[in-house]
VOPAGU-2260 file (C-alpha; in pm, 1 decimal, decimal comma):
REM VOPAGU-2260
SITE   aa  ch    i         X         Y         Z
SITE  MET   A    0    8691,3   12021,9   13008,6
SITE  VAL   A    1    9068,5   12066,7   13042,7
SITE  LYS   A    2    9119,3   11694,6   13112,5
SITE  GLU   A    3    8902,7   11603,8   12815,7
SITE  HIS   A    4    9101,2   11836,6   12589,6
SITE  LEU   A    5    9433,0   11694,3   12712,8
SITE  SER   A    6    9306,3   11339,5   12659,5
SITE  THR   A    7    9192,9   11420,5   12305,5
SITE  GLN   A    8    9528,0   11582,9   12223,9
SITE  TYR   A    9    9713,0   11285,1   12371,2
SITE  ASP   A   10    9517,7   11043,2   12153,5
SITE  ALA   A   11    9584,3   11264,1   11852,0
SITE  ASP   A   12    9958,0   11266,9   11929,1
SITE  LEU   A   13    9964,0   10887,0   11950,0
SITE  GLU   A   14    9775,4   10849,8   11623,5
SITE  GLU   A   15   10003,4   11100,9   11449,8
SITE  ILE   A   16   10310,4   10902,1   11552,8
SITE  ARG   A   17   10156,1   10576,6   11432,7
SITE  THR   A   18   10047,2   10733,4   11103,2
SITE  ARG   A   19   10386,8   10888,6   11034,1
SITE  MET   A   20   10558,4   10558,9   11106,5
SITE  LEU   A   21   10334,7   10385,7   10849,2
SITE  GLN   A   22   10410,3   10663,6   10599,3
SITE  MET   A   23   10779,1   10594,4   10654,0
SITE  GLY   A   24   10703,2   10228,9   10595,6
SITE  GLY   A   25   10537,9   10313,3   10265,1
SITE  LEU   A   26   10849,5   10499,4   10150,9
SITE  VAL   A   27   11069,7   10205,0   10246,7
SITE  GLU   A   28   10841,5    9967,5   10055,7
SITE  GLU   A   29   10886,7   10197,3    9755,8
SITE  GLN   A   30   11264,8   10183,8    9797,7
SITE  VAL   A   31   11268,0    9804,2    9800,0
SITE  SER   A   32   11033,6    9786,4    9501,0
SITE  ASN   A   33   11245,0   10030,0    9297,1
SITE  ALA   A   34   11569,0    9853,3    9389,9
SITE  LEU   A   35   11433,4    9518,4    9274,2
SITE  ALA   A   36   11279,3    9662,4    8958,1
SITE  GLY   A   37   11608,9    9830,6    8872,6
SITE  TYR   A   38   11795,6    9508,6    8941,0
SITE  ALA   A   39   11567,6    9327,8    8695,9
SITE  ASP   A   40   11582,4    9577,1    8407,7
SITE  GLY   A   41   11887,2    9795,8    8477,2
SITE  ASN   A   42   11685,4   10119,0    8461,6
SITE  SER   A   43   11918,1   10385,1    8608,8
SITE  PRO   A   44   11650,5   10646,0    8697,4
SITE  THR   A   45   11461,3   10379,4    8893,1
SITE  LEU   A   46   11775,6   10282,9    9081,0
SITE  ASP   A   47   11862,4   10648,7    9144,4
SITE  ARG   A   48   11520,8   10704,1    9306,4
SITE  VAL   A   49   11617,7   10456,4    9578,3
SITE  LYS   A   50   11898,7   10683,8    9694,4
SITE  ALA   A   51   11681,7   10996,0    9668,6
SITE  THR   A   52   11409,9   10834,9    9882,4
SITE  GLU   A   53   11668,4   10732,6   10141,0
SITE  GLU   A   54   11714,6   11095,4   10245,5
SITE  ARG   A   55   11339,1   11131,6   10315,7
SITE  VAL   A   56   11338,4   10805,5   10512,3
SITE  ASN   A   57   11633,4   10918,5   10725,1
SITE  GLN   A   58   11464,7   11249,8   10797,2
SITE  LEU   A   59   11144,7   11074,3   10903,9
SITE  GLU   A   60   11341,4   10853,6   11141,5
SITE  ILE   A   61   11491,3   11159,3   11311,1
SITE  GLU   A   62   11154,1   11336,1   11325,4
SITE  LEU   A   63   10968,8   11036,1   11467,8
SITE  ASP   A   64   11236,4   10960,5   11723,6
SITE  ASP   A   65   11209,0   11320,0   11845,2
SITE  ARG   A   66   10827,6   11304,5   11856,9
SITE  CYS   A   67   10833,9   10983,3   12059,1
SITE  THR   A   68   11090,0   11121,1   12303,5
SITE  HIS   A   69   10884,3   11434,6   12363,8
SITE  LEU   A   70   10559,7   11240,2   12399,9
SITE  ILE   A   71   10713,2   11014,2   12664,0
SITE  ALA   A   72   10853,3   11314,9   12851,9
SITE  ARG   A   73   10530,0   11519,7   12837,9
SITE  ARG   A   74   10258,5   11253,8   12863,2
SITE  GLN   A   75   10430,8   10970,9   13048,9
SITE  PRO   A   76   10232,3   10698,1   12868,4
SITE  ALA   A   77   10180,8   10366,0   13044,9
SITE  ALA   A   78   10079,8   10008,5   12964,2
SITE  GLY   A   79    9959,7    9964,1   12605,1
SITE  ASP   A   80   10029,1   10324,3   12505,7
SITE  LEU   A   81   10389,9   10298,8   12623,4
SITE  ARG   A   82   10431,5    9970,3   12438,1
SITE  LEU   A   83   10300,8   10136,4   12120,6
SITE  VAL   A   84   10543,9   10428,3   12148,4
SITE  MET   A   85   10836,7   10195,0   12214,2
SITE  ALA   A   86   10731,4    9974,8   11921,5
SITE  VAL   A   87   10733,4   10279,3   11694,8
SITE  VAL   A   88   11080,9   10378,5   11818,4
SITE  LYS   A   89   11213,3   10030,9   11743,5
SITE  SER   A   90   11023,4    9993,0   11414,0
SITE  ILE   A   91   11157,9   10314,2   11262,7
SITE  THR   A   92   11510,9   10186,4   11326,1
SITE  ASP   A   93   11428,2    9865,3   11142,3
SITE  LEU   A   94   11264,9   10059,0   10859,5
SITE  GLU   A   95   11569,2   10283,5   10821,2
SITE  ARG   A   96   11790,5    9976,5   10800,2
SITE  ILE   A   97   11563,5    9819,7   10538,4
SITE  GLY   A   98   11609,0   10141,2   10341,1
SITE  ASP   A   99   11985,5   10096,4   10372,8
SITE  GLU   A  100   11957,0    9741,5   10236,6
SITE  ALA   A  101   11747,6    9867,2    9944,1
SITE  ALA   A  102   12012,9   10129,1    9868,2
SITE  LYS   A  103   12278,1    9855,8    9877,8
SITE  ILE   A  104   12078,6    9644,2    9629,1
SITE  ALA   A  105   12036,7    9944,9    9400,6
SITE  ARG   A  106   12407,1   10030,3    9412,8
SITE  ILE   A  107   12516,7    9673,9    9334,4
SITE  ALA   A  108   12252,6    9635,8    9062,5
SITE  LYS   A  109   12370,0    9953,0    8892,5
SITE  GLN   A  110   12730,1    9832,7    8893,3
SITE  MET   A  111   12626,7    9494,3    8755,4
SITE  HIS   A  112   12430,5    9642,9    8465,6
SITE  GLU   A  113   12702,4    9897,0    8385,7
SITE  ARG   A  114   12959,7    9625,1    8331,7
SITE  GLY   A  115   12718,6    9373,4    8175,1
SITE  ILE   A  116   12569,9    9081,2    8364,3
SITE  VAL   A  117   12692,6    8725,9    8310,1
SITE  HIS   A  118   12376,2    8518,9    8294,3
SITE  LEU   A  119   12324,4    8276,4    8584,4
SITE  SER   A  120   12022,0    8058,9    8643,3
SITE  GLY   A  121   12049,1    8167,1    9006,3
SITE  PHE   A  122   11874,1    8491,1    8910,1
SITE  SER   A  123   11540,4    8311,9    8941,4
SITE  ASP   A  124   11621,3    8221,8    9302,4
SITE  VAL   A  125   11685,7    8587,7    9380,3
SITE  ARG   A  126   11334,8    8663,8    9257,9
SITE  VAL   A  127   11195,4    8407,3    9500,1
SITE  ALA   A  128   11383,0    8568,6    9789,9
SITE  ALA   A  129   11279,8    8913,4    9664,7
SITE  ASN   A  130   10912,9    8816,5    9661,3
SITE  LEU   A  131   10939,1    8671,6   10011,3
SITE  ALA   A  132   11115,2    8979,1   10151,3
SITE  SER   A  133   10869,5    9220,0    9988,5
SITE  SER   A  134   10573,7    9015,8   10110,8
SITE  MET   A  135   10708,3    9005,1   10465,7
SITE  LEU   A  136   10762,6    9381,3   10472,9
SITE  LYS   A  137   10414,4    9455,6   10341,4
SITE  GLY   A  138   10259,8    9202,3   10578,7
SITE  ALA   A  139   10444,2    9341,9   10880,1
SITE  LEU   A  140   10331,3    9697,7   10804,3
SITE  ASP   A  141    9972,9    9583,4   10744,6
SITE  ALA   A  142    9978,6    9396,0   11075,1
SITE  PHE   A  143   10111,6    9707,5   11249,7
SITE  ALA   A  144    9838,0    9922,9   11095,8
SITE  ARG   A  145    9568,2    9686,7   11226,7
SITE  MET   A  146    9757,3    9571,3   11537,2
SITE  ASP   A  147    9685,1    9218,8   11418,5
SITE  ALA   A  148    9892,9    8983,3   11634,5
SITE  GLU   A  149    9780,2    8673,4   11445,1
SITE  ALA   A  150    9891,8    8814,5   11109,8
SITE  ALA   A  151   10215,9    8929,5   11271,8
SITE  GLN   A  152   10283,5    8576,9   11395,7
SITE  GLN   A  153   10252,8    8449,2   11038,8
SITE  ILE   A  154   10521,0    8698,3   10930,2
SITE  VAL   A  155   10752,0    8578,8   11207,9
SITE  MET   A  156   10710,3    8221,0   11089,5
SITE  GLN   A  157   10798,0    8317,4   10729,6
SITE  ASP   A  158   11148,9    8422,4   10830,9
SITE  LYS   A  159   11280,5    8066,9   10817,0
SITE  HIS   A  160   11168,6    8039,7   10453,0
SITE  ILE   A  161   11375,1    8335,4   10336,3
SITE  ASP   A  162   11673,3    8205,6   10538,5
SITE  SER   A  163   11636,4    7872,9   10359,4
SITE  GLU   A  164   11621,4    8045,9   10019,6
SITE  PHE   A  165   11942,4    8234,7   10096,7
SITE  ARG   A  166   12127,8    7916,9   10195,7
SITE  SER   A  167   12004,9    7737,1    9884,5
SITE  LEU   A  168   12110,4    8021,9    9657,8
SITE  LEU   A  169   12449,5    8045,5    9825,6
SITE  ARG   A  170   12517,2    7676,3    9760,8
SITE  GLU   A  171   12415,2    7716,7    9396,7
SITE  LEU   A  172   12635,4    8021,0    9343,8
SITE  ILE   A  173   12935,0    7849,8    9500,6
SITE  THR   A  174   12887,6    7571,7    9246,1
SITE  PHE   A  175   12878,0    7826,6    8962,2
SITE  MET   A  176   13200,0    7990,2    9080,5
SITE  MET   A  177   13380,6    7658,1    9114,0
SITE  GLU   A  178   13272,8    7541,6    8768,7
SITE  ASP   A  179   13330,1    7869,2    8583,1
SITE  PRO   A  180   13560,9    8135,8    8734,3
SITE  ARG   A  181   13418,6    8391,4    8486,9
SITE  THR   A  182   13101,5    8398,1    8697,6
SITE  ILE   A  183   13277,5    8485,8    9023,4
SITE  SER   A  184   13225,9    8864,2    9010,1
SITE  THR   A  185   12856,1    8841,8    8920,6
SITE  ALA   A  186   12794,7    8554,5    9161,4
SITE  LEU   A  187   12944,2    8751,4    9451,1
SITE  ASP   A  188   12723,9    9049,4    9364,9
SITE  ILE   A  189   12419,8    8822,6    9372,3
SITE  VAL   A  190   12528,0    8685,9    9710,6
SITE  TRP   A  191   12535,9    9041,3    9851,3
SITE  ILE   A  192   12192,7    9115,5    9704,8
SITE  ALA   A  193   12050,9    8792,2    9844,1
SITE  LYS   A  194   12200,6    8872,1   10185,4
SITE  ALA   A  195   12041,8    9217,6   10173,5
SITE  LEU   A  196   11705,2    9054,2   10101,1
SITE  GLU   A  197   11752,7    8818,4   10394,2
SITE  ARG   A  198   11817,4    9120,8   10615,3
SITE  VAL   A  199   11500,5    9289,4   10486,6
SITE  GLY   A  200   11316,0    8978,7   10599,9
SITE  ASP   A  201   11486,2    8992,4   10941,2
SITE  HIS   A  202   11381,6    9354,2   10995,0
SITE  ALA   A  203   11025,9    9282,4   10877,3
SITE  LYS   A  204   11012,8    8997,7   11129,0
SITE  ASN   A  205   11126,9    9240,1   11401,4
SITE  ILE   A  206   10840,8    9476,9   11320,2
SITE  ALA   A  207   10595,0    9186,5   11333,2
SITE  GLU   A  208   10731,1    9090,7   11676,1
SITE  TYR   A  209   10669,2    9446,2   11798,9
SITE  VAL   A  210   10304,5    9412,4   11690,6
SITE  ILE   A  211   10272,3    9101,3   11907,6
SITE  TYR   A  212   10435,8    9290,4   12193,8
SITE  VAL   A  213   10198,0    9586,9   12167,5
SITE  SER   A  214    9892,4    9363,5   12133,5
SITE  SER   A  215    9966,6    9117,0   12411,6
SITE  GLY   A  216   10247,9    9258,6   12621,5
SITE  THR   A  217   10450,6    8949,3   12533,0
SITE  ASP   A  218   10807,9    8977,3   12405,9
SITE  VAL   A  219   10865,9    8697,2   12153,4
SITE  ARG   A  220   11213,2    8807,3   12045,5
SITE  HIS   A  221   11482,9    8539,1   12068,0
SITE  SER   A  222   11225,8    8277,2   12166,3
SITE  GLN   A  223   11195,5    7941,0   11995,8
SITE  GLY   A  224   10821,0    7969,3   11989,7
SITE  GLN   A  225   10524,2    8152,9   12135,4
SITE  SER   A  226   10511,1    7915,8   12433,5
SITE  GLU   A  227   10865,0    8010,5   12537,9
SITE  SER   A  228   10795,0    8384,6   12530,7
SITE  THR   A  229   10855,2    8603,7   12830,1
SITE  ALA   A  230   10546,3    8787,8   12949,5
SITE  LEU   A  231   10611,4    9155,2   13007,3
SITE  GLY   A  232   10267,8    9245,4   13137,6
C-alpha cells in the first residue's frame, strides 16, 4: 500500500512538472505572438504585454527548476524518467531565452513605431521568418506534449530554413543600406529582429532535440544527422 502510494505520487510529480513546463511554453508562445503583432501594427499595449508576461515566465523557470531539483533528490529517477526531468530542466532554459528574444523584438518594434518606420520591402521577409519561428516553437511544444520523436525530427530539420531566410534578408538589407543611407537605422533594427527570430528557431530546435532524447535515449545535438548521433542508452 505504501509503495503503491509512493509510486502514484511520483507519477503525479512527474506529470505536474511536464504540465507546468507546457504552461510556460504557452506563455512564451503568447509573448512571441504579441511581439510580432505589435511589430506589425505598432500597438503599444500589445507590445507592453510582452514585458509583463516575461515576469511570469521567469518565475515559472525558477519554480520548475526547483521542482526538478527536489524530485531528483527525493525520488532519484532513472532511465526514461530521468531523461524527462533533464529535458524539462533544459527546455525551461530555452523557453526563458525565447521569452527574452520576444521582449527584444517588442522593445525594438516600439522604438521603430515611435520614430516612424521607413518602408522597406524587406518587411515581407521578416514575416516569413516570423511564421517559421512561430511554427517551430508550436511544433516543438506539441511534440513535447505527445513525446513524438518523428514530429520533433521535422522541427530539427526546419532550422536550416529559418537560417536561410535570415541570410537572405541580411543580404537584402545590406543592399538597401548601401543604396539609400536613410534606411540604415530601420534596416539595422530589422536585422536585430530577424536575428531574434533565428534564435527563437534555434531554441525551438533544442526543445525538439530533447524530445528525441527522452523518446529514444539518443542525443542528436551537434550531429550532422540522425545516423551520426551518440546513443546514450
